[in-house]
N, C-alpha and C positions, 0 to 999 in steps of 0.2 A: 359488506365492504364497498359495494357500489354506492350505497347510501352515504358512506363516509366520504367518498370522493365528491359526491354532490354537496355535502356539508362544507367542504373546503371552500367552495365558491360562494357560500352564504356568509362567510366571515370576511368583511372587506380587508381587514389588516392582514390576515393570513393569505388571502387571494393576491394581494399586492406583493407580498413577500415572495410568493411562489413565482408570479409572473416576472418580477424583477430578477430573480435567480435564473429563470429560463432565458431571459433576455441577455444576461451577461454570459451565460454558457453558449448562447448562439453567437455572440461576438467572438468568443474564443474559437469556435469551430470555423468562423470566417477567416480569422487571422491564421488559422492552422494551414491554410492553403496559399498564403501570400509569400511568394518566393523572394529570396535575396537576389539583388541584381548582379549580373556578371557571371553566373554559374550556369553551366550547361546541364539543365535538369534531366534531359534524356540520357546523357552519358552517366550521370550520377545514379539514376535509377537502374540502369543496366549494370553498373559496377556493383551495386548492392545485391541485385538479384543473382549475380554470379558468385557471391560469397556463400550462399546456401546455408549449410549447417556448420560452417567453420566458426572459429572463435569470434571473428569480426562480425559475422552474421548474427551470432547469438547476442553479442554485445549490443548491436543495433536494435535487434528485436526487443531485448530486455529494456533498453533505454527508452524506446518509443512507447512500450506498454506502460511503464511505470511513471514516466515524467509527463506524458501528454504532449511531448514534442514530436518533431518530424524531421529526422536527419536525412531520410531517403529523398526528400524533395528540397532540403536545405531552405526552410522557410524562416521567417522572423521569429517563430516560436520553436526553432530547431532545438534549442537547449531545454525547452520545456520549463517545468517548475523545479527541476532537479537541483540547481544551485541553491535555491531558497530552502529546500528540504535538507540538503546537506549542511547548510549553515545552521539550520535549526537543530539538527541532530548534534552537531559539533558543540554548540553552546549548551545543549541539554546535558551532554556528557561532561563538559567542562564545569558545569555548575555543581557536579558531585565531587570534584577534586580541587577546584580553585576557591579558596575562602571568600574572595571578594565577590565573585559571581554568586556563590551560595548565599551570602548576606543580602545581595540584591534580590535574589529570588524569594527570600523570606520577608521582604519589605512590602509585599502585596502588590497592588495595582501599579504603583509608581515604579517599583523595581522591575516588574514585568515589562512595562513600557520601555525602560532603559535597555533591558536585554533585547527587546524587539528592535530597538534602534541599532544596536550592535549587529544584530542578525542581518539587517538590511545592508549595512556597510559591507559585511562579509559576503553577502550575496553578489554585490557588484564585483568584488574582487574575484570570486569564483567564476562568475560569468566571463570576465576578461581572460582568465587563465584557460578555461575550457574552450572559449571562442578562438584563442590563438592556436590551440592544438587542432581544432576542427578546420580552421582556415589553412593551416599548414598541410593537413591531410588532403584538402581539396586541391591545393596548388601542386603538391608533389604527385598526385595522381593525374594531373593535367585535365581536371574536370572544369576548368575555367576557360571562357572564351579567350582566344589569343590576345586580343586588344586590351584585356584587363589583367593578364597574367602577372606583369611586373609593376602594377600600379599601386602606389601607396593609398590612393583614394579608395581602391577596392577593399584593401584591408580595413581602413577606417570605417567605411560604410558597413562592411560585414560585421565587425566587432560591435559597433554602436547599434546596429539593427538587432543582433541577437541579444545583446545586453538589455536594450529597451524592450524587446519582446518578453524576456523573462520578468523584468520589473513590472511590465504591464499585467502579466499573469498574476504576479504577486498582489498587485493593486486590485485586480478583479476578485481574487480570493478574499482580501480584506473587506471589500465592499459587500460581498455576499455575507461575510460574517456579521457585519454591522447592520445592513439593511435588508438582507435576504433571509433565507432559512437554511440551516445546515452548515457544515464546515466547508468554507469556500475552496481551500486547496484540495481537500479530499474529493469534492464534487468535480473539480476540473480534471483530476486524475481519472475518476470514474467515467466521466464523459468520454475521455480518450479511449478507455478500454471498451465501453459499450458500443462506441461508434464502429468498432471492428467486427461486431457480431453479425451485421447484415452480410458482410463479405464472406464470413464463414458459412452462413446459412445458404448463400447463393452458390458457394463451391459445392456443398453437399447436394443441393438440388441439381446442379449442372452435371455432376458425376454420378448421380443415382442411377442404378440399373435395377428396375423392378422385375427381375426374372430369377427363377430358381438357379439357372445355369450361369450366374454371374461370375466373372473372373475374380481371383483373390485381390487384385488391385482395385476392382470396382467397389462402390459403396452400395451393397445390396440391401434388401429389406431388413435382414437380420442386423446388419451394422447400424442402420438408421434407428431401429427400435432400441438397440443397445445404447446408442448415443443419447437418445431421449431419456431412457430410464436412468442411465448413469448420471446425466446432468441433473435430473430431479433429486436423485439420491445424494449426490455430492453437495448440492446447494442446501438440502435439508440438514445434512451432517455438519456443514459449515455454520449454519444458523444455530444448531444445537450446541456446538462446542464454543461458539462465540459468546453465547449467552450463559454457558455453564458456570456455576459458582460453587465454591466450597464455603458453606456458611458456618462461621465460628460463633457459638452462643456467647453473649456478653450480658453480665449482670450489672445493673447500675446500683451503686451504693445508696443506702437510705440516709437522708439528711433531716435533721430536726431544725425547723424554723419556727420559733415560738412554740405553739402547741401543735403544730402541724408536722406531719411526716411527708417528705417529698422523696421522689426517686423510688428505688427498689424495682424498677421495671426491667424486663428481659428484652434484649435486642439481639441482633446478630451482625457479625462483621463479614461482609462478602469478599471472598478471595477468588479472582477469576482463574479458571483452569488454564485458559490461554492468555496469560498475563502479557506476554510479549507481542500479541497481535500478529501482524504480518511482517514485522521487522526481522525475525530470524530467517524467514524465507528470502527476504530482500538481500540481507547480508550474504547468505550462503550462495544465492544465485549470482550475485555480482562478483564475489571472490572466485567462484569456480570458472568464470569466464577467462580469467587471466592465465591459468595453466593451459587452457586450450590455445590461447594466443601464443604463449611462450613455447610450448612443445610443437605447435604448428610451425613457428618460425625456425626452430632448431631442425625439425624434420625436413623443411624445404631447403635448408642450407647444407646440413651434414648428411641427412638421410640415414639409412640403416637402423641402428638402435633407436634413435630419436624419432624416426618415422613410425616405428612400431609402438613406441610409447604414446605418440600423438593419436594413433589409430585406436589404441586401447582406452584412451581418455575421451573418446567422442561421446556426445550426448546420447544416452540410452544404454551405454555399455555398463558392465557390472562394476568396474572401478569407479566410473562417474556416479552411478546411482548410490553406491556405498559411501563415497566421499560426500555426496549431497546429504544423505541421511545423517551422517556423523556431524557435519557442519551445522545442520538445522538444530540438532540436539545441543551442540555447543553454544550456539548463539541464543537458543531459547533460555538456557541457564545464565548465559552472560547478560542478556537484556533484563532478566528477572533480578539478577544481582545488582545491576545498576539502578533499576527503577524501584524495586521493592526494598524498603528500609524497615525491618522489623523493630529495631531499637526505637526509632522515632515514633512508630505506631504504638509501641508499648508505652512510651512516655505520654503520648496524647491520651491514651485510655486512662492512665493514672491521673493526669491533670483534670480530666472530665469526671473523675470519680467512678469510673467503670473498671471492671476486671473480668477475666475469664474464670468461670467457676472451677475451683480446684487448683488454681495456679496463682502464685504470688505476683503482684505487679513488679515490673522491672525485668531483670535478666531472664528469669524463668519464662515469663510471657513472651519475650523476644525470641528465646530459643525454640519455644513451641511453635510460634508463627513461622519461623524460618524452616523448621522441620516439615510442617504442613505444606508450605509453599514449595519446598524441594520435591515432595512427593507428587503434588498435583502438576508441577511443571514437567515431570516425567511423562504424565499422560498427555498434557498439552503438546509437548515436543513430539510425541509419537503421532498425534493427529496431524501436526504440521508436516512431519516427514511423509506421512501417507498422502496428504493433499499435494505435496510437492512432486512426488514421483508418479502419481496417477496419470497425468498427461503423457509422460514419456513411455510408461508401460503400455497404455492403451494404443498409443500411436505406433509403437513397434509391433505389437501383437496383431493389430488390425490393418496395418499399413495405411494409416490416416495421417495427413500432414499436421504439423504443430499448430497451424493457423486455426484448425478445428478443435484439436484436443486441448488447446490452452484454456478453453472455457469449461473444462472438466476438472480443473484444479489449479494449483499454483498461485502465484502472487496476484494475478488479475482477478481471479474468482474471489479470493478472500477480501480484496479491497472493495470489490463491488458489493459483496454481502455485508461487510461491516459498515460501509458508508450508507448503503440502502437501509439497513436497520436503524442507524442513527437518524437518518432523515425521516423515516416512518415514525419513530418514537417522538421526534420533535413536533411533527404534524399532529400526532395523536394527542400529545400534551396540550397543544393549543385548542384542539377540538373539545377535549374533556374539560378544560378550564372554562370554556364558554357553554358548558352543559350540552354539548353535542356528543353523540355516540362515537366511539373510536372505531378502529378497523375491525375489532373483534365483536362489535355490537355492544349495546348498553354502555355502562361506564367501566367495562373491564379494560385492563391494561396489558400490554405485552409483557410476558413473564420475564422478570429480570431487568426491565427497562428502567425502573426508578429505584434500584437498590442503592 
């Protein structure tokens, strides 16, 4: 593997792509700390530290982890890349129900560029809407310097700054896609998640007590060893389930061309066990934040019954974990239903002269593919549910903060694993294409990388 890293710098084109990507990610991390003018950053930081495990605190933590933004310091990248991701998901879902968008999607590269243009316009609109809510929150909490509180210029600068920051991040992602290596948007999100790891490691080191008589609240040798082993095991399991496939055998029909017989070869159709990727956890996590906000507001206003409901719905409670697992399963099947189209896949197999042995092309093939996908989605949903609740269970059992346990599962870990695998596969493909050994040595490839 060390030789593979050395080989990267022997290929000028690959070396330039990696250095270009690292340079743009460094520009993102610099802009991450550029604050918006007129906001009292100290009071803002103290206000969010006081939220703790409340619904607002969970919303801020989730937003900062997933989007690469930074609301706790209200920087120009405060909204992160979230508006662009939301617009992309909206158009991706609309393409399945709106005939005009579906037709554009089938036109190839020209149609994709047109949908991309619509996505950018929608991103600007979402930035302005989210920016208005955020600026209103800042003003209502009196987190603005008095001389800027009622200024229209403060609103204009804040909205334009946050919108320009999101559009700049979108531009950085597109530049990485075109001139760098890897998926630009995904790399920006991963950079924001990985940048939090040194803080977690420093917290463990600062609170470590290397003594047998350590208090339950301390991080003793047993907890440190358990955290290391759990991190390795969860990462290995995430890689395994991310690459896992259910391979459907396919037989290609024989064709006579003159006196020659073509075709007749056997292939396989790979169906991913975790077809939805990280999206089910993202949807479930984001939706579960709103009951905490709603019940928390009712509990603070009316108390009594609503306060007890709010307490029973805190993160880590039985009701919260049960609802989390149920919603992960629901969105796993929902996302698979939206993305996986067995009828279109069956028609494509028939058009290319291929078929599944023992099944007639058409409806029977589509029904079989749908049945297989339903079964393997159950396994993939179970894995996602386990990954989602591991940080909360370990945090409650060992009395370790979420800042540390977030790297033992959940959205952040799956994003880092999936983006890291994609980046390694692209680098390895470039090395093997130029007759260099890959990360596994020789000309071997990562299993499942080029299915």
